[in-house]
C-alpha positions as CSV (number, residue, x, y, z in Angstrom):
1,X,-11.1,24.6,2.4
2,X,-7.4,23.7,2.4
3,X,-8.2,20.3,4.0
4,X,-10.8,19.5,1.3
5,X,-8.3,20.5,-1.4
6,X,-5.7,18.1,0.2
7,X,-8.2,15.3,0.2
8,X,-9.1,15.8,-3.4
9,X,-5.5,16.1,-4.4
10,X,-4.6,12.7,-2.7
11,X,-7.7,11.0,-4.2
12,X,-6.8,12.3,-7.7
13,X,-3.2,11.2,-7.3
14,X,-4.3,7.7,-6.3
15,X,-6.7,7.5,-9.2
16,X,-4.0,8.7,-11.7
17,X,-1.4,6.4,-10.3
18,X,-3.8,3.4,-10.7
19,X,-4.3,4.3,-14.4
20,X,-0.8,5.5,-15.6
21,X,1.4,3.9,-13.0
22,X,4.6,5.2,-11.4
23,X,6.2,6.0,-14.8
24,X,5.4,9.7,-14.5
25,X,5.9,9.9,-10.7
26,X,9.2,9.9,-9.0
27,X,9.3,7.5,-6.2
28,X,12.0,7.4,-3.5
29,X,10.5,4.3,-2.0
30,X,12.0,1.1,-3.4
31,X,9.7,-1.3,-5.2
32,X,10.9,-4.0,-2.9
33,X,13.5,-6.8,-2.7
34,X,13.1,-10.4,-3.2
35,X,14.7,-13.4,-4.9
36,X,13.4,-11.9,-8.2
37,X,13.4,-8.3,-7.2
38,X,9.9,-7.8,-8.8
39,X,7.2,-6.2,-6.8
40,X,4.3,-8.4,-5.7
41,X,2.2,-5.2,-5.0
42,X,-0.4,-4.7,-7.8
43,X,-2.8,-2.0,-6.4
44,X,-3.3,0.3,-3.4
45,X,-6.7,1.6,-2.1
46,X,-7.1,4.5,0.4
47,X,-10.3,4.3,2.4
48,X,-11.8,6.7,5.0
49,X,-13.1,5.6,8.4
50,X,-16.5,4.8,6.9
51,X,-14.9,2.4,4.4
52,X,-15.5,4.7,1.4
53,X,-12.7,4.8,-1.2
54,X,-11.0,8.2,-1.2
55,X,-11.0,9.1,-4.9
56,X,-11.8,12.4,-6.5
57,X,-13.1,10.8,-9.8
58,X,-15.2,7.9,-8.5
59,X,-16.3,9.5,-5.2
60,X,-16.1,13.3,-5.8
61,X,-18.8,14.1,-3.1
62,X,-17.0,12.3,-0.3
63,X,-16.6,14.1,3.0
64,X,-13.1,15.7,3.3
65,X,-10.6,13.7,5.4
66,X,-9.0,15.9,8.1
67,X,-5.3,15.7,9.0
68,X,-4.9,13.0,11.5
69,X,-8.2,11.2,10.7
70,X,-8.0,7.4,10.5
71,X,-7.7,5.9,7.1
72,X,-7.2,2.4,5.7
73,X,-4.4,1.4,3.3
74,X,-5.2,-1.7,1.3
75,X,-2.3,-3.2,-0.7
76,X,-3.3,-5.9,-3.2
77,X,-0.5,-8.4,-3.8
78,X,-0.1,-11.2,-6.4
79,X,2.3,-14.0,-7.2
80,X,2.6,-14.4,-10.9
81,X,2.7,-17.8,-12.7
82,X,6.2,-19.1,-12.6
83,X,7.4,-16.9,-9.7
84,X,10.7,-18.0,-8.1
85,X,9.8,-17.4,-4.4
86,X,10.9,-20.2,-2.1
87,X,11.0,-20.8,1.7
88,X,12.8,-17.8,3.2
89,X,12.4,-15.4,0.3
90,X,11.5,-12.0,1.3
91,X,9.8,-8.9,-0.2
92,X,10.1,-5.5,1.4
93,X,8.4,-2.2,0.9
94,X,7.7,1.0,2.8
95,X,4.4,2.7,3.6
96,X,4.8,6.3,2.5
97,X,5.9,8.6,5.4
98,X,2.7,10.6,5.0
99,X,1.0,7.8,6.9
100,X,1.5,6.8,10.5
101,X,1.1,3.2,11.9
102,X,-0.2,3.1,15.4
103,X,2.1,0.3,16.4
104,X,4.0,-2.6,14.9
105,X,1.9,-5.0,12.9
106,X,2.3,-8.7,12.3
107,X,0.1,-11.0,10.1
108,X,0.0,-13.9,7.7
109,X,-0.9,-14.2,4.0
110,X,-3.1,-17.2,3.2
111,X,-4.3,-18.9,0.2
112,X,-7.4,-21.2,0.6
113,X,-6.6,-21.3,4.3
114,X,-3.0,-22.3,3.8
115,X,-0.4,-19.9,5.2
116,X,2.2,-19.1,2.6
117,X,3.9,-16.2,4.3
118,X,4.0,-13.9,7.2
119,X,4.6,-10.1,7.3
120,X,5.9,-7.6,9.8
121,X,5.4,-3.9,9.6
122,X,7.5,-1.7,12.0
123,X,6.0,1.4,13.4
124,X,8.1,3.5,10.9
125,X,6.3,1.8,8.1
126,X,8.8,-0.7,6.8
127,X,7.1,-4.0,5.8
128,X,8.9,-7.4,5.4
129,X,7.0,-10.3,3.9
130,X,8.7,-13.6,4.4
131,X,7.5,-16.6,2.4
132,X,7.5,-20.2,3.8
133,X,7.9,-23.6,2.2
134,X,4.3,-23.7,0.8
135,X,4.8,-20.7,-1.5
136,X,6.5,-22.7,-4.2
137,X,3.3,-24.7,-4.8
138,X,1.2,-21.7,-5.7
139,X,1.1,-19.2,-8.7
140,X,-1.4,-16.8,-10.1
141,X,-2.8,-16.1,-6.6
142,X,-3.1,-13.0,-4.5
143,X,-4.7,-11.2,-1.7
144,X,-4.8,-8.0,0.4
145,X,-2.6,-6.6,3.2
146,X,-4.6,-4.0,5.2
147,X,-3.2,-1.3,7.4
148,X,-5.2,1.0,9.7
149,X,-3.4,4.3,9.8
150,X,-3.8,8.0,9.6
151,X,-2.4,11.0,7.7
152,X,0.8,12.1,9.6
153,X,0.5,15.5,11.1
154,X,4.3,15.8,11.3
155,X,5.2,14.5,7.8
156,X,2.6,16.7,6.1
157,X,3.2,20.3,6.8
158,X,2.7,23.6,5.0
159,X,1.0,23.2,1.7
160,X,-2.0,20.9,1.5
161,X,-0.9,19.6,-1.8
162,X,1.5,16.7,-1.1
163,X,2.5,14.0,-3.7
164,X,2.3,10.5,-2.1
165,X,3.8,7.9,-4.4
166,X,2.7,4.2,-4.1
167,X,5.0,2.1,-6.2
168,X,3.2,-1.0,-7.5
169,X,4.0,-3.5,-10.2
170,X,2.7,-2.6,-13.6
171,X,1.4,0.9,-12.5
């Protein structure tokens, strides 16, 4: 029963965060750094191993996720019109410590098949997105960065009610 309560709490927090934003939640995780210091992250979705969104409001009958079970974090990102990213600009963020990456992850961000940046996530959850020379030619574009992870058995101890902040731009 405690595990189901934990899953419902996490799902409710994600839903509320997507509605009201980080304004009411304290976040120790920095929004990121870049040439303009504005977060490019706009939304986070948490999915279970079957690909179902973990959300107490939209999916209240979902099976509970047990501690250590695989989950997927999907970070949606967007470059606004008139952004000032240029070749070499970086944006950094941290995956909340309540999640574990299995290993370091490297990938690319593409727009219409054209690589505009690459990203590197360390095993401790620190992510660095580095933009290349093609980024300055695009605005009002976005995509998704996906991480396969699981709830940390070492970071989540004691109470099954744990607040997990996900700082994103605009709430």
